[in-house]
Every structure is written in C-alpha cells, then in structure tokens.
C-alpha positions in Angstrom: -2.7 14.3 -13.2 -5.1 11.7 -14.7 -5.5 10.0 -11.3 -6.5 13.3 -9.6 -9.1 13.9 -12.3 -10.5 10.4 -11.7 -10.6 10.9 -8.0 -12.4 14.2 -8.4 -14.8 12.8 -10.9 -15.8 10.0 -8.5 -16.1 12.5 -5.7 -18.3 14.7 -7.8 -20.5 11.7 -8.8 -20.8 10.5 -5.3 -21.8 14.0 -4.2 -24.5 14.4 -6.8 -26.0 11.0 -6.0 -25.9 11.8 -2.3 -27.6 15.2 -2.8 -30.3 13.6 -5.1 -30.9 11.0 -2.5 -31.3 13.7 0.2 -33.7 15.8 -1.9 -35.9 13.0 -3.3 -36.2 11.0 0.0 -35.9 7.6 -1.9 -34.0 6.4 1.2 -34.9 7.6 4.7 -33.0 10.8 5.6 -31.3 9.2 8.6 -29.7 6.6 6.4 -28.8 9.1 3.7 -26.8 11.1 6.1 -24.7 8.1 7.0 -23.7 7.4 3.4 -20.4 9.2 3.5 -19.5 7.4 6.6 -20.4 4.0 5.0 -18.3 5.0 2.0 -15.2 5.8 4.2 -15.6 2.6 6.1 -16.0 0.6 2.9 -12.9 2.2 1.4 -11.0 1.4 4.5 -12.0 -2.2 4.3 -11.2 -2.4 0.7 -7.8 -1.0 1.3 -7.0 -3.5 4.1 -8.2 -6.3 1.9 -5.9 -5.2 -1.0 -2.9 -4.9 1.4 -3.8 -8.4 2.8 -4.1 -9.9 -0.7 -0.8 -8.2 -1.7 0.9 -9.8 1.3 -0.4 -13.2 0.6 0.5 -13.1 -3.0 3.9 -11.4 -2.5 6.1 -12.9 -5.2 9.3 -14.7 -4.2 12.1 -14.0 -6.6 14.9 -16.6 -6.1 17.0 -15.2 -9.1 16.8 -11.7 -7.7 17.8 -12.9 -4.3 20.8 -14.6 -5.7 21.8 -11.4 -7.6 21.4 -9.4 -4.4 23.6 -11.8 -2.4 26.2 -11.6 -5.2 26.1 -7.8 -5.0 26.5 -7.8 -1.2 29.5 -10.1 -1.5 31.0 -7.8 -4.2 30.3 -4.7 -2.0 32.0 -6.4 1.1 35.1 -7.3 -1.0 35.3 -3.7 -2.4 35.0 -2.2 1.2 37.6 -4.7 2.5 39.9 -3.6 -0.2 39.4 0.0 0.8 40.2 -0.9 4.4 36.7 -0.8 5.8 35.8 -3.4 8.5 32.6 -4.9 7.3 32.4 -7.6 10.1 32.3 -11.4 9.8 29.8 -13.4 7.7 28.3 -14.9 10.9 25.8 -13.0 13.0 27.2 -11.5 16.1 25.4 -12.2 19.3 25.3 -9.7 22.2 26.2 -11.0 25.6 
C-alpha cells in the first residue's frame, strides 16, 4: 500500500508541476506539452539501465549451486527408489 501511495504522490506532484508550467509559460508551450513523453522515455531508459546493471552484477553463489546439485541428486535417488526413470546423468543427443 505504501508503494501505491508513493506512486500516486509522485504522479500528483508531476501533474501539478506540469500544469503550473503550462499556465505560467516559463517554458515554451510546445516543449511543455512534451514533458509527459520525456518522462515516459526517461523512465523506460532508467528501467533498462537498472535491468542491465542487475544482470552485470548478478551474484554467483557457489555454495547455493552446490546445495542445489545435492538436492537434485537426492531427488533423483528418491525417484529411482520409487521406480521412476529419471534418465542418465549425461545429456542425451537427438539424432
């Protein structure tokens, strides 16, 4: 709920600033009408930047990878005990 209130507050503040700029003619009217478009493009660029930074700084977790491999082996053994064919450990190639 707090996140929604933050978004609505920012939207309201931007709308008030935009209306004030339209009414006072501080910035030429043709530029003022494009401010929402600039905002949307800027937010899109910011979002892409954050995704890119997140991908570049994606943490590697060797301990967790080891635990995951251990869980996979345990699951395969459990399924083999129940009579389920889980395949071989090597990758199968399609001919």
